C-alpha positions in Angstrom: 94.9 118.8 101.0 96.6 115.7 99.3 98.2 118.0 96.9 99.9 120.0 99.7 101.2 117.0 101.3 102.6 115.7 98.3 104.7 119.1 97.9 106.0 118.9 101.3 107.1 115.5 100.9 109.1 116.6 97.8 110.6 119.4 99.7 111.7 117.0 102.4 113.1 114.6 100.0 115.1 117.6 98.4 116.2 118.8 101.8 117.8 115.2 102.6 119.6 115.1 99.3 121.2 118.4 99.8 122.3 117.4 103.3 123.9 114.3 101.7 125.9 116.3 99.3 127.0 118.7 102.0 128.6 115.6 103.8 130.7 114.6 100.7 134.4 114.5 101.1 136.6 116.2 98.5 140.4 115.4 98.6 142.5 112.3 97.9 139.6 110.0 97.8 137.4 112.3 95.5 135.4 110.3 93.0 135.5 107.0 95.0 132.9 105.1 96.7 132.9 104.4 100.5 133.0 100.7 100.3 131.3 100.3 103.7 128.5 103.2 102.7 127.9 102.2 99.1 127.9 98.3 99.6 128.5 96.8 103.0 128.8 93.3 101.6 131.6 94.4 99.3 134.9 92.6 100.2 138.1 94.9 100.3 141.1 93.5 98.2 143.9 92.9 100.7 146.2 94.9 98.4 143.9 97.9 99.2 143.5 97.4 102.9 145.9 99.1 105.2 145.8 96.3 107.6 147.8 94.1 105.1 150.9 96.2 105.2 152.8 95.1 108.2 155.9 93.2 109.3 156.3 90.9 112.4 159.5 90.9 114.5 160.1 89.5 117.8 156.4 88.4 118.0 155.2 91.9 117.6 153.3 93.4 114.6 154.2 96.8 113.1 151.7 98.3 110.6 152.1 101.1 108.3 151.4 104.4 110.1 152.8 103.3 113.4 155.5 105.6 114.8 158.8 104.5 113.7 160.3 104.7 117.3 157.8 101.8 118.2 160.7 99.3 117.1 162.4 100.3 120.5 160.1 98.3 122.1 161.7 95.0 120.7 165.1 96.2 121.2 165.7 97.6 117.8 166.9 101.4 117.1 167.4 103.9 114.4 171.0 104.3 113.3 172.5 107.1 115.5 173.4 109.2 112.4 169.7 109.5 111.4 168.2 110.5 114.7 169.0 114.1 114.2 167.8 114.3 110.6 164.6 115.7 109.7 161.9 115.1 107.0 160.0 117.8 105.4 155.9 117.9 105.8 154.1 115.4 103.9 157.3 113.7 102.6 158.9 110.4 102.7 162.6 109.7 102.7 164.3 107.1 100.7 167.6 105.8 101.7 166.9 106.6 105.3 165.3 104.4 108.1 168.3 102.0 108.8 167.1 99.9 111.6 169.7 98.2 113.9 169.8 95.7 116.8 171.5 96.3 120.2 174.8 95.2 118.6 174.3 98.3 116.0 174.1 95.7 113.4 171.8 96.4 110.4 168.4 94.2 110.4 166.2 96.0 107.8 165.0 99.4 106.5 161.9 101.3 107.2 160.7 104.1 104.9 160.3 107.1 107.1 157.0 109.1 106.3 156.1 112.4 107.7 152.4 112.9 107.2 152.2 116.0 109.4 152.2 119.7 108.3 155.5 120.4 109.9 159.0 119.2 109.6 160.1 116.6 112.1 163.0 114.4 113.0 163.2 111.0 111.7 162.4 109.4 114.9 159.1 111.2 115.0 158.0 109.9 111.4 155.9 107.0 110.8 156.2 103.8 109.0 155.6 104.3 105.2 157.5 101.1 103.8 159.5 98.2 104.9 162.3 96.0 103.3 164.4 93.1 104.4 167.4 91.6 102.5 168.2 88.1 103.2 171.8 88.9 103.6 171.0 90.6 106.9 169.9 87.1 108.4 173.5 86.7 109.3 173.3 89.9 111.7 170.3 88.7 113.7 168.9 85.3 113.9 165.3 86.8 114.6 165.3 87.9 110.9 164.4 84.2 109.9 161.0 84.8 111.4 160.2 88.2 110.1 157.2 87.9 108.1 154.7 90.0 106.0 151.2 89.6 104.8 150.3 85.9 104.4 153.0 84.7 106.4 155.7 85.1 103.6 159.2 85.5 104.9 162.8 85.1 103.7 163.1 81.6 102.3 159.6 81.1 101.4 159.1 79.4 98.1 157.7 81.1 94.9 154.7 78.8 95.3 154.0 80.3 98.6 153.9 83.7 97.4 151.7 83.1 94.4 149.3 81.3 96.5 148.9 84.3 98.6 149.4 87.2 96.1 148.6 85.5 93.0 150.2 86.5 89.4 152.3 89.7 89.8 151.5 92.9 88.3 154.7 92.9 86.6 157.8 90.7 86.4 161.5 91.3 86.0 164.1 88.8 85.4 167.8 89.7 86.0 170.8 87.4 85.8 170.7 86.9 89.4 166.9 86.8 90.5 163.4 87.4 89.5 161.6 90.3 90.8 157.7 90.0 91.3 155.9 93.3 91.9 152.3 93.4 93.2 150.6 96.9 92.9 147.4 98.0 94.5 144.7 99.9 92.8 145.9 102.9 94.9 149.2 104.6 94.1 151.9 104.2 96.6 150.8 100.8 97.8 152.8 97.8 96.8 154.5 94.5 97.6 157.8 93.3 96.1 159.5 89.9 96.1 162.9 88.8 94.9 163.1 85.0 93.8 166.2 83.2 93.6 166.3 79.4 93.1 162.7 79.4 93.8 163.1 81.0 97.2 162.4 84.5 98.4 165.7 86.4 99.0 164.3 90.0 99.5 161.0 91.4 100.4 159.5 94.8 100.6 156.1 96.7 100.9 155.2 100.4 100.6 152.1 102.3 101.7 152.1 105.9 101.8 148.5 106.3 101.6 147.8 104.7 105.0 146.0 107.8 106.3 143.5 108.4 103.4 
């Protein structure tokens, strides 16, 4: 009798294992551990956390994956010439995403990302990236308060950047400014800051894998 029970126990264990394999995901995250399932106490590096990719404007937070048209809630808009342009399925569009204020003055750029399976117009895409040039502050006083992860904004010091982001993944020095680039372990996730005279004059981030 004891021998029979042990055989049934072995069969039950094998069945559980097989059920576990049948629930595995295969796709962009193939071969990766689920941080929550594999180790609940494992902390997530902010560079790998989707919630870290955001910008604040007019007291409202916009996060990677939010619809681009959400900027209308704070009085901003897409450039008129882009409202009828389309983006192919599962594609992002560099050079588009000009965001303007009510006076049609440029404020910043958003990278339009279409993560759907069909072609859509730019207003129907999502936020895949963000960049702000300090030169645009003259167009809109609210831009002085725009911040990204860690409270970094135009005018933040080089020390402030390093306190939040640490040492950069790469550093490029031009004759005018120094560029700090911070890369996530995931492709298509990064932050970039241009520093001149010890201050941030340009900032950007990209996150095209927010839906993984």
